[in-house]
C-alpha positions in Angstrom: 65.3 109.0 81.2 66.0 106.1 83.6 64.4 107.2 86.9 64.4 104.8 89.8 63.8 104.9 93.5 66.4 103.4 95.8 66.2 99.7 95.9 64.7 99.1 99.3 62.2 102.0 99.2 63.4 103.2 102.6 64.0 106.7 101.2 60.7 107.3 99.6 58.3 109.7 101.3 56.0 108.2 104.0 58.1 105.7 105.9 61.5 107.4 105.6 63.4 109.0 108.5 63.3 112.7 108.7 66.5 113.4 110.6 70.1 112.4 110.1 72.3 110.8 112.8 73.5 114.3 113.7 69.9 115.3 114.5 69.5 117.7 111.6 66.6 117.2 109.1 67.5 115.0 106.2 67.9 116.9 103.0 66.0 115.5 100.0 68.0 115.1 96.7 68.0 113.5 93.3 71.1 111.5 92.3 72.4 111.6 88.7 74.9 109.2 87.3 76.0 109.1 83.6 77.4 105.8 82.2 80.3 106.5 79.9 81.0 102.8 79.4 83.1 102.2 82.5 83.1 98.6 83.8 82.5 99.8 87.4 79.6 102.2 86.7 77.0 100.2 88.8 79.4 99.9 91.7 80.2 103.6 91.5 76.5 104.4 91.5 75.9 102.2 94.6 78.7 104.0 96.4 77.1 107.3 95.5 73.9 106.1 97.1 75.8 105.1 100.2 77.7 108.4 100.3 74.5 110.3 100.1 73.0 108.3 102.9 76.1 108.9 105.0 75.9 112.6 104.4 72.2 112.6 105.6 70.4 112.7 102.3 66.9 111.5 101.7 67.0 110.1 98.1 64.0 111.0 96.0 65.1 109.4 92.8 68.2 108.1 91.0 68.6 109.2 87.4 70.8 107.3 85.0 71.8 107.9 81.4 74.4 106.8 78.8 76.8 109.0 76.8 80.0 108.5 75.0 81.7 111.5 76.6 80.7 114.4 79.0 79.0 117.4 77.5 81.4 120.4 77.8 78.7 122.8 79.0 76.2 120.7 80.9 78.0 117.3 81.4 74.8 115.4 80.8 73.7 117.0 77.6 70.9 119.5 77.0 68.1 117.0 76.5 68.9 115.0 79.6 69.3 118.2 81.7 65.9 119.4 80.5 64.3 116.1 81.7 66.1 116.4 85.1 64.9 120.1 85.3 61.2 118.9 84.8 61.6 116.3 87.5 63.2 118.9 89.9 60.4 121.3 89.3 57.7 118.7 89.7 59.1 117.2 92.9 60.4 120.5 94.2 63.9 119.0 94.6 66.3 121.2 96.7 69.5 119.4 95.7 70.9 117.4 92.7 74.0 115.4 93.3 76.1 114.3 90.3 78.2 111.1 90.6 81.1 112.8 88.8 83.4 115.8 89.1 82.0 118.9 87.6 84.0 121.8 86.2 83.1 125.3 87.6 81.4 126.2 84.3 79.4 123.0 84.3 78.3 123.5 87.9 77.3 127.1 87.1 75.3 126.1 83.9 73.6 123.2 85.7 72.6 125.4 88.6 71.0 127.9 86.2 69.3 125.2 84.1 68.0 123.2 87.0 67.2 126.2 89.2 68.4 124.3 92.3 71.6 123.6 94.2 74.0 121.2 92.4 77.0 119.5 93.9 79.3 116.8 92.6 80.8 113.6 94.0 84.0 115.4 95.4 81.9 118.0 97.2 79.7 115.3 98.7 82.8 113.4 100.1 84.2 116.7 101.4 80.9 117.2 103.2 81.1 113.8 104.9 84.7 114.5 105.9 83.5 117.9 107.4 81.0 116.0 109.5 83.3 113.2 110.6 86.6 115.0 111.4 87.2 115.0 115.2 90.8 115.9 115.8 92.3 119.4 115.2 94.5 118.0 112.4 91.5 116.3 110.7 89.5 119.5 110.8 92.4 121.5 109.5 92.9 119.0 106.6 89.2 119.0 105.7 89.0 122.8 105.8 92.1 123.1 103.6 90.7 120.7 101.0 87.4 122.5 101.0 88.9 125.9 100.7 91.0 124.8 97.7 88.1 123.1 96.1 85.4 125.7 96.7 87.7 128.5 95.7 87.7 127.2 92.1 84.0 126.3 92.1 82.5 129.4 93.8 81.0 130.7 90.5 78.8 127.6 90.2 77.1 127.8 93.6 74.1 129.6 94.9 74.8 132.8 96.7 72.7 131.9 99.7 74.7 128.8 100.4 76.6 130.4 103.3 73.3 130.7 105.2 72.5 127.0 104.9 74.5 125.8 107.8 73.3 122.2 107.7 72.8 121.8 103.9 74.7 118.9 102.3 77.8 120.3 100.6 77.6 123.5 102.6 79.3 122.3 105.8 82.8 123.3 106.8 84.1 126.7 105.8 81.0 127.4 103.7 80.7 130.1 101.1 80.8 133.0 103.4 84.6 132.6 103.9 85.1 132.3 100.2 83.4 135.6 99.7 86.4 137.2 101.4 89.0 138.7 99.1 91.7 136.4 97.7 94.3 137.8 100.1 92.4 136.7 103.1 91.7 133.3 101.6 95.3 132.7 100.9 96.2 133.8 104.4 93.9 131.2 105.8 95.3 128.5 103.6 98.8 129.3 104.7 97.8 129.3 108.3 96.3 125.8 108.0 99.4 124.6 106.2 101.6 125.9 109.0 99.5 124.2 111.7 99.6 120.9 109.8 103.3 121.2 109.4 103.7 121.6 113.2 101.6 118.6 113.8 103.6 116.6 111.2 106.8 117.5 113.1 105.3 116.2 116.4 104.5 112.9 114.7 108.0 112.6 113.4 109.4 113.0 116.9 107.0 110.3 118.2 107.9 108.0 115.3 111.6 108.3 116.0 111.0 107.4 119.7 109.1 104.3 118.6 112.0 103.3 116.3 114.5 103.7 119.1 112.4 101.5 121.3 112.3 98.8 118.7 108.5 99.0 118.3 107.0 97.4 115.2 104.7 100.0 113.5 101.6 98.5 111.8 99.0 100.5 109.8 95.6 99.2 109.0 94.5 100.2 105.6 91.6 99.1 103.3 88.5 100.1 101.4 86.0 102.1 103.3 83.6 100.0 105.4 85.8 96.9 105.2 85.9 96.6 109.0 89.2 98.3 109.8 88.1 100.0 112.9 86.4 96.9 114.2 89.7 95.0 113.7 91.6 97.9 115.4 89.4 97.8 118.4 89.7 94.0 118.6 93.5 94.1 118.5 94.1 97.0 120.8 91.0 96.9 123.0 90.3 100.5 122.0 86.9 102.1 121.6 87.2 103.7 118.2 83.8 104.7 116.6 82.4 101.9 114.4 79.4 102.1 112.1 78.2 100.4 109.0 78.8 103.5 106.9 81.3 104.9 104.5 84.1 106.9 106.1 83.0 106.1 109.7 86.7 106.7 110.6 88.5 109.8 109.4 91.2 110.6 111.9 94.2 108.3 112.3 94.3 106.7 115.7 97.3 104.8 117.1 97.4 102.4 120.0 99.9 100.1 121.5 99.3 96.4 121.8 101.4 93.8 123.6 102.5 90.6 121.8 103.6 87.9 124.2 107.4 87.3 123.9 108.0 90.1 121.4 107.0 93.2 123.3 104.9 96.1 122.0 103.5 96.8 118.6 102.0 100.2 117.6 98.8 99.8 115.5 97.3 102.7 113.5 93.7 102.9 112.1 93.4 105.1 109.0 90.8 106.6 106.8 89.2 104.2 104.3 89.8 104.5 100.6 87.2 104.6 97.9 87.2 104.4 94.1 87.6 107.8 92.4 88.9 109.3 95.6 89.6 112.9 94.8 93.3 113.7 94.4 92.8 116.8 96.5 91.7 114.7 99.4 94.7 112.3 99.0 97.0 115.4 99.0 95.2 117.1 101.9 95.4 113.9 104.1 98.9 113.1 103.1 100.2 114.1 106.5 97.8 111.8 108.3 98.6 109.0 105.8 102.3 109.4 106.7 101.5 106.9 109.5 100.9 104.5 106.6 103.8 105.7 104.6 106.2 105.1 107.5 104.8 101.8 108.7 106.8 98.6 108.9 103.8 96.5 107.9 100.4 97.1 106.4 97.3 95.1 107.3 95.2 95.5 104.2 91.6 94.7 105.4 89.3 93.3 102.7 85.5 92.7 103.0 85.4 89.0 102.1 81.6 89.3 101.7 81.9 91.9 99.0 81.6 90.7 95.4 83.8 93.5 94.2 86.6 92.8 96.7 89.2 92.4 93.9 88.4 95.8 92.5 88.5 97.3 96.0 92.0 95.7 96.6 93.2 97.3 93.4 91.8 100.7 94.3 93.5 100.6 97.7 96.8 99.6 96.2 96.4 102.5 93.7 96.2 105.0 96.5 99.0 103.4 98.4 101.2 103.9 95.3 100.1 107.6 95.2 101.4 108.1 98.7 104.6 106.1 98.1 103.5 103.2 100.3 103.3 100.5 97.6 106.6 98.8 98.6 105.7 98.4 102.3 105.1 94.7 103.2 101.4 94.0 103.5 99.2 91.1 104.7 95.7 90.8 103.2 93.2 90.4 106.0 89.9 88.9 104.7 87.4 90.1 107.2 83.7 89.3 107.7 84.2 85.5 107.0 81.2 84.8 109.3 78.9 86.2 106.6 80.2 83.7 104.1 80.8 80.7 106.3 84.5 80.7 105.5 86.6 79.0 108.1 89.3 81.0 109.8 92.8 80.3 108.4 96.1 81.7 107.2 97.8 81.3 103.8 101.6 81.3 103.5 103.7 82.0 100.4 106.4 79.8 99.0 108.8 81.2 101.6 106.6 80.2 104.5 105.5 83.8 105.2 101.9 84.5 106.1 100.4 86.6 103.3 96.7 86.2 103.9 94.6 85.8 107.0 90.9 84.9 107.1 89.0 86.2 110.1 86.0 87.9 111.6 86.9 91.0 113.5 83.4 91.2 114.9 83.4 87.7 116.5 87.2 87.3 116.9 87.3 84.1 114.9 90.7 83.7 113.3 92.3 86.5 115.3 95.0 84.1 116.6 96.1 83.7 113.0 96.6 87.4 112.6 98.4 87.7 116.0 100.7 84.9 114.8 101.4 86.9 111.6 102.2 90.0 113.6 104.6 88.0 115.9 106.4 86.5 112.9 106.7 89.9 111.2 108.2 91.4 114.3 110.6 88.5 114.8 111.6 88.8 111.1 112.3 92.6 111.6 114.4 91.9 114.7 116.4 89.2 112.9 117.0 91.6 109.9 118.1 94.4 112.3 120.5 92.0 114.1 122.1 91.1 110.8 122.5 94.8 109.8 124.1 95.5 113.2 126.6 92.6 112.7 127.4 93.9 109.2 128.0 97.4 110.5 130.3 96.1 113.3 132.2 94.0 110.8 132.9 97.0 108.6 
């Protein structure tokens, strides 16, 4: 068994913090990641560590193993699970987090074998979303996703989970709601869907008003922790929450900014994407992501300091394709250039259109290049609409 502490030792007992940012005691856990030969295994494991930290977990150990395929009953195989069980007993581990999606049967079997709570990657992300959602819509979407997910995995969870209000994986609706009969559960799901549909209609009305006012709609997208909210605040002089954490922003926020000579532009900040983002979350947040789907232009923010930025760009584009936003024009915004001593600049394609901007949202270096790109994008949209109007009049 490959057992390792987190790289910097900050989470080992002794010098580690005892409370999360929310003020609740940090919950100790062991992380488990099985390598099935994927090229991005190490990056996925590092993301699991960051996700656990974001959820308020004190990491006791990280366990890795290699297999050709998941074990149908225990995912990790009986021998490996026995080793994990011995570690759990020796260290009195209250929680084991798998870097994978577990089936209900696997979760039930692992819980019985390890004699402790077991959650998977999807449940961990849902827990973070439950902590971070601020708007009514965001909370509705998170609860809807949790109810759908937990309803299928209820058999694999400890029966006292509903009483652990601040336990990782137990926030949001919790198990007590799922202990209600199926009719009541379905009623709650339908209620949430109705409320989300009403909020969706309100956004449609707002979007139509913007279109009539000839306002360019710009949506900021990108991998989680790429600096989207920092850029949003810099462009719009807003005060959106910013932190060096995964999923610091969950709710979509829109603000107007004024571009000299070209009027107003509406800029929207959206939830960050991540590799292996659960499809249930993409579906649940589809209404929020409609701001992205209906945008005239996407600012795809990339962490220029991240060695895996090409893979992250591909992951974001994959999710954009899932929500039917792949064909929306986008500008790649390489952020955090101050960490790499990269000079601020813009890159144009063969048609003279700005397709890449290199800047630092934190310092503001290179922001003039992005503002130029936005001004040119709005001018191009106005020119295109003028031609369409002329053609309609000619017909």
